[in-house]
C-alpha positions in Angstrom: -81.4 67.4 17.0 -79.5 68.4 13.9 -76.2 68.4 15.8 -77.0 64.9 17.1 -77.7 63.6 13.5 -74.5 65.1 12.2 -72.5 63.6 15.0 -74.0 60.2 14.3 -73.1 60.5 10.6 -69.6 61.5 11.4 -69.3 58.7 13.9 -70.5 56.2 11.2 -67.9 57.5 8.7 -65.2 57.2 11.4 -66.3 53.6 12.1 -66.2 52.8 8.4 -62.6 54.2 8.1 -61.6 52.2 11.2 -63.0 49.0 9.9 -61.3 49.6 6.5 -58.0 50.4 8.3 -58.2 47.2 10.3 -59.0 45.1 7.2 -56.0 46.6 5.4 -53.8 46.0 8.4 -54.8 42.4 8.6 -54.3 41.9 4.9 -50.9 43.6 5.1 -49.7 41.6 8.1 -50.9 38.5 6.4 -49.0 39.3 3.2 -45.9 40.2 5.1 -46.1 37.0 7.1 -46.5 34.9 4.0 -43.7 36.7 2.2 -41.5 36.4 5.2 -42.2 32.7 5.5 -41.5 32.3 1.8 -38.2 34.1 2.0 -37.2 32.1 5.1 -38.1 28.9 3.3 -36.1 29.9 0.2 -33.2 30.9 2.4 -33.2 27.6 4.2 -33.5 25.8 0.9 -30.3 27.4 -0.3 -28.1 27.1 2.7 -29.5 25.0 5.5 -27.0 24.7 8.3 -28.3 21.2 9.2 -31.1 19.1 7.6 -34.4 19.3 9.4 -35.3 16.3 11.4 -37.2 13.7 9.5 -40.9 13.8 10.2 -40.7 10.0 9.8 -37.1 9.0 10.4 -35.7 6.3 8.1 -37.1 2.8 8.9 -33.7 1.4 9.0 -31.3 4.2 9.8 -27.5 3.7 9.5 -25.5 3.2 12.6 -22.7 5.8 12.3 -19.5 6.2 14.4 -16.7 8.8 14.0 -13.4 8.8 15.8 -10.1 10.7 15.7 -6.8 9.8 17.4 -3.3 11.2 17.4 -0.9 9.1 15.3 2.2 11.4 15.5 5.4 9.4 15.9 9.0 10.5 16.7 9.7 14.0 15.4 13.5 14.0 15.5 16.4 12.4 13.6 14.2 10.1 11.5 13.8 10.3 7.7 10.6 12.0 6.4 8.5 10.1 4.0 7.5 11.5 0.6 10.3 13.2 -1.2 12.7 10.3 -0.8 15.4 12.7 0.2 17.8 11.1 2.6 18.9 14.4 3.9 15.4 15.4 4.9 15.2 14.3 8.5 12.6 15.4 11.1 13.6 18.3 13.3 10.5 19.3 15.1 6.7 19.6 14.8 4.6 22.0 12.8 1.2 20.3 13.3 0.2 16.9 14.8 -0.9 14.0 12.7 -4.3 12.3 13.2 -6.1 9.2 12.1 -9.8 9.8 11.4 -12.2 6.8 11.3 -15.7 6.6 9.9 -17.9 3.5 10.5 -21.2 2.9 8.8 -23.5 -0.1 9.7 -26.7 -0.9 7.8 -27.9 -3.3 10.5 -26.3 -6.4 9.1 -23.0 -5.3 7.5 -20.6 -2.5 8.2 -17.7 -0.7 6.5 -14.9 1.4 7.8 -13.0 4.2 6.1 -9.8 5.6 7.7 -8.0 8.7 6.5 -4.7 9.2 8.2 -2.2 12.1 8.1 0.6 10.0 6.7 2.5 9.7 3.4 0.7 6.5 2.4 -0.6 3.3 3.8 2.0 0.5 3.4 1.2 -3.2 3.2 3.0 -3.7 6.5 1.1 -1.0 8.3 -2.3 -2.4 7.0 -1.4 -6.0 8.1 -0.3 -4.9 11.6 -3.5 -2.8 12.0 -5.7 -5.8 10.9 -3.8 -8.0 13.3 -4.6 -5.7 16.2 -8.3 -5.3 15.1 -8.7 -9.1 15.0 -7.3 -9.5 18.5 -9.8 -6.9 19.8 -12.9 -7.5 17.7 -12.6 -11.0 16.2 -13.9 -11.0 12.6 -15.8 -7.7 12.9 -13.2 -5.6 11.1 -11.5 -7.3 8.2 -9.5 -6.7 5.0 -12.8 -6.6 3.0 -14.6 -4.0 5.0 -11.8 -1.8 6.3 -10.3 0.8 4.0 -7.1 2.6 5.1 -6.1 5.7 3.2 -3.1 8.1 3.6 -3.5 11.8 3.0 0.0 11.7 1.3 1.5 14.4 3.4 5.2 14.6 2.5 6.0 15.8 6.0 5.4 12.7 8.0 8.0 10.3 9.2 8.9 7.0 7.4 9.9 3.6 8.7 6.7 1.6 8.3 7.4 -0.5 5.2 8.6 -4.1 4.8 9.9 -4.0 1.2 13.6 -3.2 0.6 13.3 -0.1 -1.6 11.1 1.8 0.9 13.3 0.6 3.8 16.3 2.0 2.0 14.8 5.5 1.6 13.5 5.6 5.2 16.5 3.9 6.8 14.6 0.7 7.6 11.7 -0.6 9.6 11.4 1.8 12.6 9.3 0.3 15.4 8.5 3.5 17.3 7.4 5.1 14.0 5.1 2.3 12.8 3.7 1.6 16.3 2.5 5.2 16.7 0.6 5.0 13.4 -0.8 1.5 14.1 -1.9 2.6 17.6 -3.4 5.8 16.4 -5.4 4.1 13.6 -6.7 1.4 15.9 -7.6 4.0 18.6 -9.6 6.1 16.1 -11.6 2.9 15.2 -12.1 2.2 18.9 -13.5 5.7 19.4 -15.8 5.4 16.3 -16.9 1.9 17.5 -17.9 3.2 20.9 -19.7 6.2 19.4 -21.9 4.2 17.1 -25.5 5.6 17.0 -28.4 5.9 14.5 -27.9 8.6 12.0 -28.2 9.9 8.5 -25.7 10.4 5.6 -25.9 13.1 2.9 -23.6 13.6 -0.1 -22.8 16.6 -2.2 -20.2 17.7 -4.7 -19.0 20.8 -6.4 -16.0 22.4 -8.2 -13.0 23.9 -6.4 -11.0 26.3 -8.5 -7.5 27.7 -7.9 -6.3 24.8 -5.7 -4.6 22.3 -8.1 -2.5 22.4 -11.3 -1.4 19.6 -13.6 2.3 19.2 -13.2 2.7 16.9 -16.2 0.5 18.6 -18.9 2.5 17.1 -21.7 1.7 13.6 -20.6 -2.0 14.5 -20.1 -2.1 15.9 -23.7 -1.1 12.5 -25.0 -4.5 11.1 -24.0 -7.0 10.8 -26.9 -8.4 14.2 -27.9 -12.0 13.0 -27.9 -11.5 11.9 -24.3 -9.9 15.2 -23.2 -12.7 17.1 -24.9 -15.2 15.6 -22.4 -13.5 17.5 -19.6 -13.1 21.2 -19.0 -9.8 20.9 -17.0 -6.7 18.8 -17.0 -7.0 18.2 -13.3 -10.1 17.1 -11.3 -11.7 20.1 -9.8 -14.4 18.0 -8.3 -14.7 17.8 -4.5 -17.1 15.3 -3.0 -18.3 15.3 0.6 -20.2 13.0 2.9 -22.1 14.7 5.8 -22.9 12.6 8.8 -25.7 13.6 11.2 -27.7 12.1 14.0 -31.4 11.5 13.6 -32.1 15.1 14.8 -30.0 16.5 12.0 -27.1 17.5 14.3 -23.8 17.1 12.5 -21.3 14.6 13.8 -18.8 14.4 10.9 -17.6 15.1 7.4 -15.6 13.1 4.9 -14.2 14.7 1.8 -12.2 13.8 -1.3 -10.2 16.2 -3.5 -7.3 15.5 -5.9 -4.3 17.6 -4.8 -0.8 16.6 -3.7 0.0 17.6 -0.1 3.4 19.0 -1.1 2.7 22.6 -0.1 5.3 22.0 2.5 8.4 21.6 0.3 11.4 19.4 0.6 13.4 22.0 2.6 10.9 21.5 5.4 12.1 19.6 8.5 9.1 19.8 10.8 6.4 17.1 10.9 3.3 18.5 9.3 -0.1 17.3 8.0 0.2 19.8 5.1 -2.8 21.2 3.2 -5.3 18.3 3.6 -4.5 18.3 7.3 -5.0 22.0 7.5 -8.5 21.6 5.9 -9.4 19.1 8.6 -8.0 21.3 11.3 -9.9 24.4 10.1 -13.2 22.6 9.7 -13.0 20.9 13.1 -12.0 24.0 14.9 -15.1 25.8 13.5 -17.3 22.9 14.7 -15.7 22.0 18.0 -16.0 25.4 19.6 -14.2 25.6 22.9 -12.0 22.6 22.2 -8.3 22.5 21.5 -7.1 21.0 18.2 -7.5 17.3 18.0 -10.3 17.4 20.6 -14.1 17.6 20.4 -16.8 15.4 19.1 -17.0 16.5 15.4 -14.6 14.7 13.1 -13.7 16.1 9.6 -11.6 13.9 7.3 -10.1 15.3 4.1 -8.9 12.4 2.1 -6.6 12.0 -1.0 -8.0 11.1 -4.4 -6.5 10.7 -7.9 -3.7 13.2 -7.2 -0.9 11.6 -9.2 -0.3 14.6 -11.5 -2.2 17.2 -9.4 0.0 19.8 -7.6 -1.0 22.5 -5.1 1.8 24.8 -6.5 -0.7 26.7 -8.6 1.7 29.5 -9.7 3.4 26.8 -11.7 7.0 26.0 -12.4 9.6 28.6 -13.5 13.3 28.8 -13.7 14.2 30.4 -10.4 17.4 31.9 -11.8 15.9 33.6 -14.8 12.1 33.8 -14.2 11.5 32.1 -17.6 9.2 29.1 -18.1 10.8 25.7 -17.8 11.1 23.3 -20.7 7.6 21.9 -21.4 8.7 18.2 -21.9 11.3 17.6 -19.2 10.8 20.5 -16.8 14.4 21.7 -16.8 16.1 25.1 -17.3 19.0 26.1 -19.6 21.0 27.1 -16.5 20.6 24.9 -13.4 18.8 22.0 -15.1 15.8 20.5 -13.3 16.9 21.8 -9.9 16.3 25.3 -11.1 12.8 24.4 -12.3 10.5 24.8 -9.3 6.7 25.2 -8.9 5.4 27.6 -6.3 2.2 27.8 -4.3 0.0 30.8 -3.9 1.5 32.0 -0.6 4.7 34.0 0.2 6.2 30.8 1.8 5.3 27.2 2.2 3.4 27.7 5.4 1.1 30.3 3.9 0.7 28.2 0.7 -0.3 25.3 2.9 -2.9 27.4 4.7 -4.4 28.9 1.5 -4.9 25.6 -0.2 -6.2 23.9 2.9 -8.5 26.9 3.6 -9.9 26.7 0.0 -10.8 23.0 0.6 -12.3 23.7 4.0 -14.4 26.6 2.8 -15.7 24.7 -0.2 -16.5 21.7 1.9 -18.4 23.9 4.4 -20.5 25.3 1.5 -21.3 21.8 0.3 -21.9 20.5 3.8 -24.4 23.3 4.5 -26.3 22.7 1.2 -26.2 18.9 1.2 -29.7 17.4 0.4 -29.1 14.1 -1.3 -29.5 11.4 1.4 -28.0 8.0 1.1 -30.2 4.9 1.7 -29.7 1.2 1.2 -27.2 -1.5 2.3 -23.5 -1.2 2.6 -21.1 -3.6 0.9 -17.3 -4.3 1.0 -15.5 -6.3 -1.7 -11.8 -7.0 -1.7 -9.2 -9.1 -3.5 -5.5 -9.7 -3.4 -4.0 -9.6 -6.9 -0.6 -10.7 -8.2 0.0 -7.5 -10.2 3.1 -8.9 -11.9 1.0 -11.4 -13.9 -2.3 -9.9 -15.0 -3.5 -10.3 -18.6 -5.9 -7.8 -20.1 -7.7 -7.8 -23.5 -6.7 -4.9 -25.7 -9.1 -5.7 -28.5 -10.7 -8.8 -30.0 -7.4 -10.3 -31.1 -4.7 -8.9 -28.8 -3.9 -8.9 -25.1 -1.5 -7.1 -22.9 0.0 -8.0 -19.6 1.5 -6.4 -16.5 5.2 -6.7 -15.7 7.5 -7.4 -12.8 8.0 -4.1 -11.0 10.6 -1.6 -12.3 11.4 2.1 -12.0 12.4 4.2 -15.0 15.1 6.8 -15.3 12.4 9.6 -15.0 11.6 8.3 -11.5 15.0 9.6 -10.4 14.3 13.0 -11.9 11.6 13.9 -9.4 9.0 16.6 -10.2 8.6 20.3 -10.2 7.3 19.9 -6.6 10.7 18.4 -5.7 13.5 17.6 -8.1 15.8 14.6 -7.9 19.5 14.4 -7.9 22.2 14.1 -10.6 21.4 14.5 -14.3 18.2 12.5 -14.6 15.4 14.3 -16.4 11.7 13.8 -16.9 10.5 12.5 -20.3 13.6 10.3 -20.8 12.8 7.3 -23.1 16.5 6.6 -23.9 18.2 6.0 -20.6 21.8 6.8 -19.8 24.7 4.4 -20.5 26.6 5.8 -17.6 24.0 5.1 -14.9 23.0 1.8 -16.6 26.6 0.7 -16.3 26.7 1.6 -12.6 23.4 -0.2 -12.0 24.7 -3.3 -13.9 27.8 -3.5 -11.9 26.1 -3.1 -8.5 22.6 -4.6 -8.9 22.7 -6.4 -12.2 20.9 -5.6 -15.5 17.2 -6.1 -16.0 16.2 -9.2 -17.9 15.3 -9.0 -21.6 11.7 -10.0 -20.7 11.3 -7.2 -18.1 13.0 -4.7 -20.5 10.6 -5.6 -23.3 7.5 -5.6 -21.0 8.2 -2.0 -19.7 8.8 -0.4 -23.1 9.2 2.5 -23.8 10.5 2.9 -20.2 14.3 2.8 -19.9 14.7 0.8 -16.6 16.8 2.2 -13.9 16.0 -0.3 -11.2 14.5 -3.7 -12.1 13.0 -4.0 -8.6 10.8 -7.0 -9.4 14.0 -9.0 -10.0 15.7 -7.9 -6.8 15.0 -9.8 -3.6 17.9 -9.1 -1.3 17.7 -8.9 1.7 13.9 -8.9 0.9 11.8 -8.2 -2.2 12.3 -4.6 -3.3 8.7 -4.1 -4.3 5.4 -5.9 -3.6 3.9 -8.3 -6.1 0.6 -9.0 -4.2 -1.7 -5.9 -4.2 -5.0 -5.0 -2.5 -8.0 -4.0 -4.7 -11.1 -2.9 -2.8 -14.4 -1.2 -3.1 -16.9 -0.3 -0.3 -20.4 1.1 -1.0 -22.8 3.0 1.2 -26.2 3.2 -0.6 -25.5 4.6 -4.0 -22.0 5.9 -3.1 -19.0 3.8 -4.1 -15.5 4.4 -2.7 -12.8 2.9 -4.9 -9.7 2.3 -2.7 -6.7 2.5 -5.1 -3.2 1.3 -4.1 -1.2 4.3 -5.2 -1.2 7.6 -7.0 -3.6 7.5 -10.0 -3.3 10.4 -12.4 -6.2 12.6 -13.3 -7.3 10.7 -16.4 -6.6 7.3 -14.7 -9.0 8.2 -11.9 -11.6 9.4 -14.4 -11.4 6.1 -16.3 -11.7 4.0 -13.2 -14.6 6.0 -11.9 -16.4 5.6 -15.2 -15.8 1.9 -15.4 -17.1 1.2 -11.8 -20.1 3.5 -12.3 -21.1 1.6 -15.5 -20.9 -1.8 -13.7 -22.9 -0.6 -10.7 -25.7 1.1 -12.6 -26.9 -2.1 -14.2 -28.9 -2.4 -10.9 -31.6 0.0 -10.1 -30.4 0.3 -6.5 -27.2 2.0 -7.9 -29.0 4.3 -10.3 -27.1 7.6 -10.5 -24.2 6.1 -8.5 -21.6 8.5 -7.2 -18.1 7.0 -7.5 -15.1 8.5 -5.7 -11.5 7.5 -5.9 -9.7 7.2 -2.5 -6.0 7.4 -3.0 -3.0 5.7 -1.4 -5.0 2.9 0.2 -4.0 -0.3 1.8 -0.6 -0.7 0.0 1.7 1.7 -1.9 2.6 0.9 -5.5 3.8 4.3 -6.6 2.0 5.8 -9.6 -0.6 4.6 -12.1 -0.8 6.5 -15.4 -2.9 5.9 -18.5 -1.3 3.9 -21.3 -0.9 7.1 -23.3 0.6 9.0 -20.5 3.1 6.2 -19.9 4.5 6.6 -23.4 5.8 10.1 -22.5 7.7 8.8 -19.5 7.6 11.8 -17.2 8.0 11.2 -13.5 4.6 9.6 -13.1 5.1 7.2 -16.1 8.6 6.3 -14.9 7.1 5.4 -11.5 4.3 3.2 -12.9 6.0 0.1 -11.7 3.8 -2.7 -13.3 4.2 -1.4 -16.8 2.1 0.3 -19.5 -1.0 -1.9 -19.0 -1.2 -1.3 -15.2 -4.3 0.9 -15.4 -6.1 -1.6 -17.7 -5.4 -4.4 -15.2 -6.7 -2.3 -12.3 -9.8 -1.3 -14.3 -10.5 -5.0 -15.0 -10.2 -5.9 -11.4 -12.3 -3.0 -10.1 -15.0 -3.8 -12.6 -15.1 -7.3 -11.2 -15.5 -6.0 -7.7 -18.3 -3.6 -8.8 -20.0 -6.3 -10.7 -20.0 -8.6 -7.7 -21.4 -5.8 -5.5 -24.2 -5.0 -8.0 -25.2 -8.6 -8.4 -24.6 -9.5 -4.7 -22.1 -12.2 -5.6 -19.3 -10.9 -3.4 -19.0 -14.3 -1.7 -18.0 -15.9 -5.1 -15.0 -13.6 -5.5 -11.7 -15.5 -5.1 -9.6 -14.0 -2.3 -6.4 -14.2 -4.2 -2.9 -14.9 -3.0 -2.2 -13.5 0.4 0.7 -11.1 0.8 3.8 -11.9 2.8 4.2 -10.8 6.4 8.0 -10.8 7.0 9.4 -11.6 10.5 10.7 -8.5 12.2 14.2 -10.1 12.5 14.3 -10.1 8.7 13.6 -6.3 8.5 16.6 -4.0 8.9 16.9 -0.8 10.8 19.7 1.7 10.1 18.5 4.3 12.5 20.9 4.8 15.5 19.6 5.4 19.0 20.0 9.0 20.0 23.0 9.9 22.1 22.8 11.0 25.7 21.6 14.6 26.3 24.0 17.3 27.6 23.0 20.7 28.9 25.2 23.7 28.2 27.5 24.7 31.0 25.7 26.5 33.8 22.3 25.5 32.6 19.8 22.7 33.2 17.1 21.2 30.8 14.2 23.6 30.4 16.3 26.8 31.0 15.6 29.7 28.7 18.4 30.6 26.4 16.7 33.3 24.4 13.8 35.0 26.2 10.5 36.3 24.9 10.0 40.1 24.6 7.8 41.9 27.1 5.0 42.8 24.7 3.8 41.7 21.3 1.1 43.0 19.0 -1.3 40.6 17.3 0.1 39.3 14.0 3.7 39.2 15.4 5.7 36.2 16.5 6.6 35.4 20.1 9.7 33.3 20.2 11.6 31.6 23.0 14.5 29.1 23.0 15.1 26.4 25.7 17.8 24.0 26.7 16.3 20.8 25.4 16.6 17.0 25.2 16.2 14.9 22.1 12.5 14.6 21.4 13.0 10.9 20.7 13.7 10.5 24.4 10.1 11.5 25.1 8.9 8.1 23.7 5.3 7.8 22.7 4.2 11.4 22.2 0.7 10.7 21.2 -1.9 12.7 23.2 0.8 14.8 24.7 2.4 18.1 23.7 5.8 19.6 23.5 4.4 23.1 23.6 1.6 25.1 25.4 0.7 28.8 25.0 -1.2 29.9 28.1 -3.2 33.0 29.0 -3.4 34.3 32.6 -6.8 34.8 34.2 -6.8 37.4 36.9 -10.2 36.4 38.3 -9.0 32.8 39.0 -5.3 33.5 39.3 -4.7 30.6 36.9 -3.2 29.9 33.5 -5.5 28.6 30.7 -4.0 26.6 27.8 -5.0 28.3 24.5 -2.7 26.5 22.1 -0.7 23.2 22.0 1.7 21.8 19.4 -1.4 20.6 17.5 -2.3 24.2 16.8 -1.5 25.8 13.5 -0.2 28.9 15.3 2.7 27.1 17.1 6.0 25.7 15.8 8.3 23.5 17.7 11.8 23.6 16.0 14.3 21.2 17.5 17.9 22.4 16.9 20.4 19.6 17.0 23.9 20.5 18.3 27.0 18.5 18.7 27.8 15.8 21.3 24.2 15.7 22.8 23.7 19.4 23.0 20.3 20.6 21.6 17.8 23.4 21.8 14.1 23.8 21.3 12.9 27.0 19.6 9.2 27.6 20.1 7.3 30.1 18.1 3.8 31.4 18.6 2.5 33.2 15.5 0.0 35.3 17.3 -3.3 35.3 15.4 -5.2 38.6 14.8 -8.1 37.1 16.8 -5.9 36.6 20.0 -7.4 38.2 23.1 -5.3 40.9 24.8 -3.8 39.9 28.1 -0.8 38.2 29.8 0.7 35.0 28.2 3.5 32.6 28.7 5.0 29.7 26.6 5.9 26.4 28.1 8.0 23.5 26.6 7.8 19.9 27.8 10.4 17.3 27.1 12.6 14.5 28.4 16.3 14.0 28.6 18.6 11.1 29.1 22.2 11.4 30.4 25.0 8.9 30.4 24.7 8.4 34.1 21.0 7.6 34.0 19.4 5.6 31.1 15.9 6.5 32.2 14.1 9.4 30.5 13.6 12.3 32.9 10.9 14.8 32.2 11.5 18.6 32.4 9.5 21.7 31.9 10.7 25.1 30.5 8.7 28.3 31.1 9.1 31.6 29.4 8.7 35.0 31.1 5.2 36.4 31.1 4.5 38.8 28.2 1.7 41.0 27.1 -0.4 40.7 23.9 -2.1 43.9 22.7 -4.2 44.8 19.6 -2.1 47.9 19.1 0.9 49.5 20.7 -0.9 52.8 20.8 -3.3 51.4 23.4 -0.9 49.5 25.5 
């Protein structure tokens, strides 16, 4: 009996311990679960990959459409647009150029923003695009709701202007060049139009360091000290992004603005390239469009230009290349070698690496902002536009004095170029005196500027009085587009040129002040979209203009240009805020010159000739049998002139292909749109030419068997038609290490 009682007591103690253990376990599991959920919640709050679907989706969601299309034109024997160097003609393809379109519709109105991998949008280009859109869509897409922006790559091809100065520097109006861009822009809008669907838009912004440098700090320092003290940097470090998703939170696109010149590819480059902004788009899209080749896939990432006028990607700064010393602060020249010896360098070992580094910086920062974007846009969309005669604008300076804009003129400092690419002869930046020698040559050939224009542009010494030159056509535009589109509380200010850092800040501030008088625009976010709709060179502040560095010498409407633009953009913003857009005068329409009045100095390519004993596509220099990742596979073919390939959009000159043993077939892993390939056209004499194709094998390349193919066309004297050909390299191995081959 005693044993039984003891057993029962022991059993009761065990039961108590078991119950206590179970209670502690339940409490512990509960605490762990709560803590885990809290941590997960905090983690998602910091870096959500996509916003969670709305429990109650917006009552009136936006209709959103994104589209991308190839706008690459001829890549041989045509002048490149950007450095205004007549000797810099295209000789191949580094990366393809694309137009990216973003459409937002609030149910009653819509706006369109296009960012295209081109030097700038010209007036002629815009007018031709609008003509095609009207023929397709009637009045749906118009000058007031369509913004066209150029990334400002200096490695695109020219030939899409109608004013004499630009036709001179790009050898005229070149139909194949402009048609490729027009068709590409229109196609990107077509794709976005077809893809319209309900969605959501988020915005975010942050600072991006080590990606831009002010190339005219002396000019910037002439701005008022109290104004400069409001800002930490003398360039805009701000990057702004728009994130587009469907109603489930799945991303469909990104649009970004950052102020940096796409001149990482310097003026020695001869291959068409989208430069650093293009690389940012490429990198972001490749990460989103898994399994797609570059330029393909549903996700569209547009990286657009902003107030980049004095903002360079060559962040190591300018030095005298022959001595290693710093250049002269005022005029960026060197004691030995002058301005040609004063060159700014990017962060990489060469221009290709610098392009990648700056582009990668933008892409990575945009990814971070995209992942953490929480501020959602709501409300209607608006588009306001006017044409303005920028040669005759009056602006109040104070209660008693006014200023006015001038007929266009370029100063001596314009011809000096910049530390990103110096000009010719003995012109220097910061010149407020001029040069009697060059003025005498100008007067003898073109005639002197009038006293009125000379006085209006002071202190600029005028080199070319382009506003007084109209043979064979006007040298510069007089009628300029000003435009703002808004999406909810976001305003996109489409500026017609290259605004400097402080110019962009002033215009953002002015537009923001006008919009925020209405509650619907409380805490408005204003971005400057650069090089939109028409190109008018640079726009400096009044104070920067006095220094007359390159940017001031290239401010063509005189010292009060920025004040005139601010006045006009304030008017547009006021009309949007008060919903009086319909009362805005349209302004004087720009000219659209007949094609027979536009000149073309580009010669048709000569007939192609193959070397003795060869045919087109034959290999002249063969690949090696094996390469390690990180090395360069190179092959040279007998080639035709790439211009004989006609419209090259949506095609490729190059493929890199990997062999699959299981299917006994070749898979394309790279095209000429890929960063890893380079198509270098080598022009010979009397119609002889070669195509050197390089594959810079990435460290991520899979081991296996590969080949390189080149596609082209040739024309011979005996046959005027373009005949296609294909060249194929030997198969070669790619391995991670030679030790394991």
